[in-house]
C-alpha positions as CSV (number, residue, x, y, z in Angstrom):
1,X,206.3,61.9,188.0
2,X,203.8,61.4,190.8
3,X,200.3,60.4,189.9
4,X,197.6,60.6,192.5
5,X,194.6,58.3,192.0
6,X,191.2,59.8,192.7
7,X,189.6,56.9,194.5
8,X,186.1,58.5,194.8
9,X,184.6,56.2,192.2
10,X,186.2,53.1,193.7
11,X,184.8,53.8,197.2
12,X,181.3,53.3,195.8
13,X,182.0,50.0,194.0
14,X,179.8,47.1,194.9
15,X,181.1,43.5,194.5
16,X,179.8,43.1,191.0
17,X,181.2,46.5,189.8
18,X,184.5,45.5,191.5
19,X,184.6,42.2,189.5
20,X,184.0,44.0,186.2
21,X,186.7,46.6,186.9
22,X,189.1,43.9,188.0
23,X,188.5,42.0,184.8
24,X,188.9,45.2,182.7
25,X,192.2,46.0,184.4
26,X,193.5,42.4,184.0
27,X,192.7,42.5,180.3
28,X,194.6,45.7,179.9
29,X,197.6,44.2,181.6
30,X,197.4,41.2,179.3
31,X,197.5,43.6,176.3
32,X,200.5,45.3,177.9
33,X,202.2,42.0,178.3
34,X,201.6,41.0,174.7
35,X,203.1,44.4,173.6
36,X,206.1,43.8,175.8
37,X,206.6,40.3,174.3
38,X,206.1,41.5,170.7
39,X,208.4,44.5,171.0
40,X,211.0,42.8,173.2
41,X,210.5,45.4,176.0
42,X,211.5,45.2,179.7
43,X,209.0,46.5,182.2
44,X,209.7,46.6,186.0
45,X,206.8,47.4,188.2
46,X,207.9,48.1,191.8
47,X,205.4,47.8,194.7
48,X,206.5,49.8,197.7
49,X,204.7,50.1,201.1
50,X,204.6,49.0,204.6
51,X,203.9,45.4,205.6
52,X,200.2,44.5,205.2
53,X,199.7,47.5,202.8
54,X,198.5,45.1,200.1
55,X,201.6,44.8,197.9
56,X,201.4,41.0,197.7
57,X,197.7,41.0,197.1
58,X,198.0,43.5,194.4
59,X,200.8,41.6,192.7
60,X,198.6,38.4,192.8
61,X,195.7,40.4,191.4
62,X,197.8,41.8,188.5
63,X,199.7,38.7,187.7
64,X,196.9,36.1,188.0
65,X,196.4,35.7,184.2
66,X,199.7,36.7,182.8
67,X,201.8,34.4,180.6
68,X,204.1,32.8,183.2
69,X,207.2,32.5,181.1
70,X,207.2,36.3,180.4
71,X,206.5,37.4,183.9
72,X,208.4,37.1,187.2
73,X,207.7,37.9,190.8
74,X,210.6,39.2,192.9
75,X,210.7,39.3,196.6
76,X,214.2,39.5,198.0
77,X,214.7,38.7,201.7
78,X,217.5,39.5,204.0
79,X,220.7,40.1,202.0
80,X,223.6,37.7,202.3
81,X,227.0,39.0,203.2
82,X,228.0,39.2,199.5
83,X,224.7,40.9,198.6
84,X,225.2,43.5,201.3
85,X,228.4,44.6,199.6
86,X,227.1,44.2,196.0
87,X,223.7,45.8,196.3
88,X,223.2,46.8,192.7
89,X,224.4,43.5,191.3
90,X,221.8,41.8,193.6
91,X,219.0,43.7,191.9
92,X,220.5,43.5,188.4
93,X,220.2,39.7,188.5
94,X,216.4,39.9,189.0
95,X,215.5,42.6,186.6
96,X,213.3,41.6,183.7
97,X,214.9,40.3,180.5
98,X,213.7,41.2,177.0
99,X,210.0,40.5,176.5
100,X,209.4,40.3,180.3
101,X,207.5,42.1,183.0
102,X,208.8,41.8,186.6
103,X,206.8,42.7,189.7
104,X,209.1,43.6,192.6
105,X,207.7,43.3,196.1
106,X,209.8,46.3,197.3
107,X,212.8,47.7,195.5
108,X,216.5,48.6,195.8
109,X,215.3,51.6,197.9
110,X,215.0,49.1,200.8
111,X,218.7,49.8,201.3
112,X,217.9,53.4,202.1
113,X,214.7,52.8,204.1
114,X,214.8,49.5,205.9
115,X,218.3,48.1,206.0
116,X,220.0,50.8,208.1
117,X,217.3,50.4,210.8
118,X,217.6,46.6,210.7
119,X,221.4,46.7,210.7
120,X,221.6,44.9,207.4
121,X,224.0,47.5,206.1
122,X,226.5,49.8,207.6
123,X,226.9,53.6,207.3
124,X,229.5,53.3,204.5
125,X,227.3,50.9,202.5
126,X,224.3,53.2,203.0
127,X,226.2,56.3,201.8
128,X,227.6,54.5,198.8
129,X,224.2,53.4,197.8
130,X,222.8,56.9,198.1
131,X,225.6,58.4,196.0
132,X,225.2,55.8,193.2
133,X,221.4,55.0,193.0
134,X,220.4,57.9,190.6
135,X,223.2,57.0,188.1
136,X,222.3,53.3,188.3
137,X,218.6,54.1,187.5
138,X,219.8,56.4,184.6
139,X,221.8,53.4,183.3
140,X,218.7,51.2,183.5
141,X,216.8,53.6,181.3
142,X,219.7,53.6,178.8
143,X,219.4,49.8,178.6
144,X,215.6,50.2,177.8
145,X,214.3,49.3,181.2
146,X,211.0,51.0,182.1
147,X,210.3,51.1,185.8
148,X,207.1,52.1,187.5
149,X,206.9,52.6,191.2
150,X,203.6,52.1,193.1
151,X,203.3,53.2,196.7
152,X,200.7,51.4,198.8
153,X,199.4,52.6,202.1
154,X,196.4,51.6,204.2
155,X,193.6,54.1,204.9
156,X,191.8,53.4,208.2
157,X,188.9,51.0,207.6
158,X,189.9,50.1,204.0
159,X,191.6,46.8,204.9
160,X,188.3,45.1,206.0
161,X,186.5,46.3,202.9
162,X,189.4,45.1,200.7
163,X,189.4,41.6,202.3
164,X,185.6,41.3,202.1
165,X,185.6,41.9,198.3
166,X,188.7,39.7,197.7
167,X,187.0,36.7,199.3
168,X,183.9,37.0,197.2
169,X,185.9,37.3,194.0
170,X,188.4,34.5,194.7
171,X,186.4,31.9,192.8
172,X,185.8,33.9,189.6
173,X,187.7,33.0,186.5
174,X,188.9,35.4,183.8
175,X,188.3,34.3,180.3
176,X,190.1,36.2,177.6
177,X,189.2,35.6,174.0
178,X,192.2,36.4,171.8
179,X,191.8,37.5,168.3
């Protein structure tokens, strides 16, 4: 399911409003994490996008106040020779365990998008991946994994505004009062 975010409201945010919205969103994510822990769920949030689209910043933003032992950040680099021939096992090792949220800086779709261009996989490996990926994702759902894919892209002029707001907010601390 594709959800398009209406960013009209966010374009008008001043620094104070941005800080309040950021705090609200981080509190909601903490509530989600508590639910994941309590109900032994596995949530995988995948951030896709070009370099400098804001994936790493968004992951830092979202994970800043999460409970570290129940959260993991995954950024896989160039695959080793073994990983190139065992693509799904490479990703299976880093998926969240029970009671955990994992943020993935790119996903297994890197095989289809980037690796052929960079010569990190051959045609046969690419075709094998394409033929097996849907079944693999279906299997993940059977094992109670929930995955959410978020695509980032840069709109002309938005990077400067984003960086300006981020610098002003970098010293703020979120305080959450738990009941």
